[in-house]
C-alpha positions in Angstrom: -42.5 -14.4 -5.6 -45.9 -13.8 -4.2 -47.5 -10.4 -3.8 -48.3 -9.6 -0.4 -52.1 -9.0 -0.1 -53.0 -6.2 2.1 -54.8 -7.2 5.3 -58.1 -5.5 6.1 -56.4 -3.4 8.7 -53.9 -2.0 6.2 -56.9 -1.5 3.7 -58.7 0.2 6.4 -56.0 2.7 7.4 -55.3 3.6 3.8 -58.9 4.2 2.8 -59.6 6.0 6.1 -56.6 8.2 5.1 -58.2 8.9 1.8 -61.6 9.8 3.4 -59.7 12.1 6.2 -58.2 14.0 3.3 -61.6 14.8 1.9 -63.3 15.4 5.2 -60.7 17.8 6.3 -61.9 20.2 3.5 -65.1 20.5 5.5 -65.4 24.3 7.1 -68.7 23.3 9.1 -70.6 20.6 10.4 -73.0 20.7 7.6 -70.4 20.4 4.8 -68.8 17.5 6.9 -72.0 15.8 7.1 -72.6 16.0 3.3 -69.0 14.7 2.5 -69.4 11.7 5.0 -72.8 11.0 3.5 -71.4 10.9 -0.1 -68.5 8.6 1.2 -70.9 6.4 2.9 -73.1 6.0 -0.2 -70.0 5.1 -2.1 -69.2 2.6 0.3 -72.9 1.1 0.2 -72.5 1.0 -3.5 -69.3 -1.0 -3.3 -71.1 -3.5 -0.9 -74.1 -3.7 -2.8 -72.1 -4.5 -6.1 -70.6 -7.4 -4.4 -73.8 -8.6 -3.5 -75.6 -7.9 -6.7 -72.9 -8.2 -9.4 -75.4 -7.5 -12.1 -77.2 -4.5 -10.6 -78.9 -3.0 -13.6 -78.5 0.7 -13.0 -79.7 0.2 -9.2 -76.9 2.7 -8.2 -76.6 5.1 -10.8 -77.9 8.6 -11.1 -81.6 7.5 -11.0 -80.9 4.5 -8.9 -82.1 3.4 -5.5 -82.2 6.2 -2.8 -79.9 5.9 0.2 -82.9 4.9 2.4 -83.7 2.2 -0.1 -80.2 0.9 -0.3 -80.3 0.5 3.7 -83.4 -1.6 3.3 -81.7 -3.7 0.7 -78.6 -4.3 2.7 -80.5 -5.1 5.8 -81.6 -8.2 3.9 -78.1 -9.7 3.6 -77.7 -9.6 7.4 -74.0 -8.5 7.3 -74.4 -4.9 8.9 -75.3 -4.7 12.5 -78.8 -3.5 13.2 -77.3 -0.6 15.3 -75.0 0.5 12.4 -78.2 0.5 9.9 -80.0 2.8 12.6 -76.9 5.1 12.6 -76.9 5.3 8.6 -80.5 6.0 8.8 -80.2 8.7 11.4 -77.4 10.4 9.4 -79.2 10.2 6.3 -82.2 12.1 7.9 -79.5 14.7 9.2 -78.0 14.9 5.7 -81.4 15.4 4.1 -82.2 18.1 6.3 -78.9 19.9 5.5 -79.4 19.3 1.8 -83.2 20.1 1.6 -84.0 22.6 4.3 -82.8 26.1 3.5 -80.6 27.6 6.5 -80.8 24.2 8.5 -78.5 24.0 11.2 -77.6 20.6 12.8 -79.0 20.6 16.4 -77.6 19.1 19.4 -80.5 16.8 19.7 -79.8 15.3 16.3 -76.1 14.8 17.1 -77.2 13.0 20.4 -79.8 10.8 18.8 -77.0 9.8 16.2 -74.6 9.4 18.8 -76.8 7.2 20.9 -77.1 4.6 18.0 -73.4 3.8 18.7 -74.0 2.3 22.1 -70.8 2.0 24.1 -68.8 3.7 21.3 -70.9 6.8 22.0 -69.9 6.7 25.7 -66.2 6.6 24.7 -66.8 9.6 22.3 -68.6 11.5 25.1 -65.8 10.9 27.4 -63.1 12.3 24.9 -65.7 15.0 23.7 -67.5 15.9 26.8 -68.9 19.3 25.3 -71.7 17.4 23.5 -71.9 20.3 21.0 -72.8 20.0 17.2 -68.9 19.7 16.9 -69.1 16.4 18.3 -70.7 14.9 15.2 -67.3 14.7 13.6 -66.0 11.5 15.6 -69.7 10.1 15.4 -69.6 10.2 11.8 -65.8 9.0 11.9 -66.9 5.9 13.8 -69.7 5.1 11.4 -67.5 5.7 8.3 -65.0 3.4 9.8 -67.5 0.5 10.7 -69.1 0.6 7.2 -65.7 0.6 5.5 -64.7 -2.5 7.6 -67.9 -4.3 6.8 -67.5 -3.4 3.0 -63.9 -4.7 3.2 -64.7 -7.8 4.9 -67.4 -8.5 2.3 -65.0 -7.8 -0.7 -62.5 -10.2 1.0 -65.1 -12.9 1.1 -65.7 -12.3 -2.5 
């Protein structure tokens, strides 16, 4: 009897459920951004470990920064440029949250991040017309889903 391998869609739904359980612990947009960034870095590390199996501590405590991981990933050509821009903008927001005491995510930051999603952002704006800082959640969710899908596809090709 052969084991049924889970499809990418099944894996995607299962892993997003785990992410959802974590992100639901966030009590505000800053905490949610930090959790999402941590999850995204976990996914980027998974992706890079596929591409560079003998990574020699590139991803450890003193390894590559998030920004440098994005530069490296760009070279593989599997992440859409638009998605890499989204990740870069989210990293900038995360850095402000983590390193600027009292920082509050601005509507301008949310709008700039959302615009990196193109048509997906238009759909988000339709569903969340208030365009306030709270609208960062569906934007981040979209980014996480897209990074997870790209990572799962790379794992399946391995």
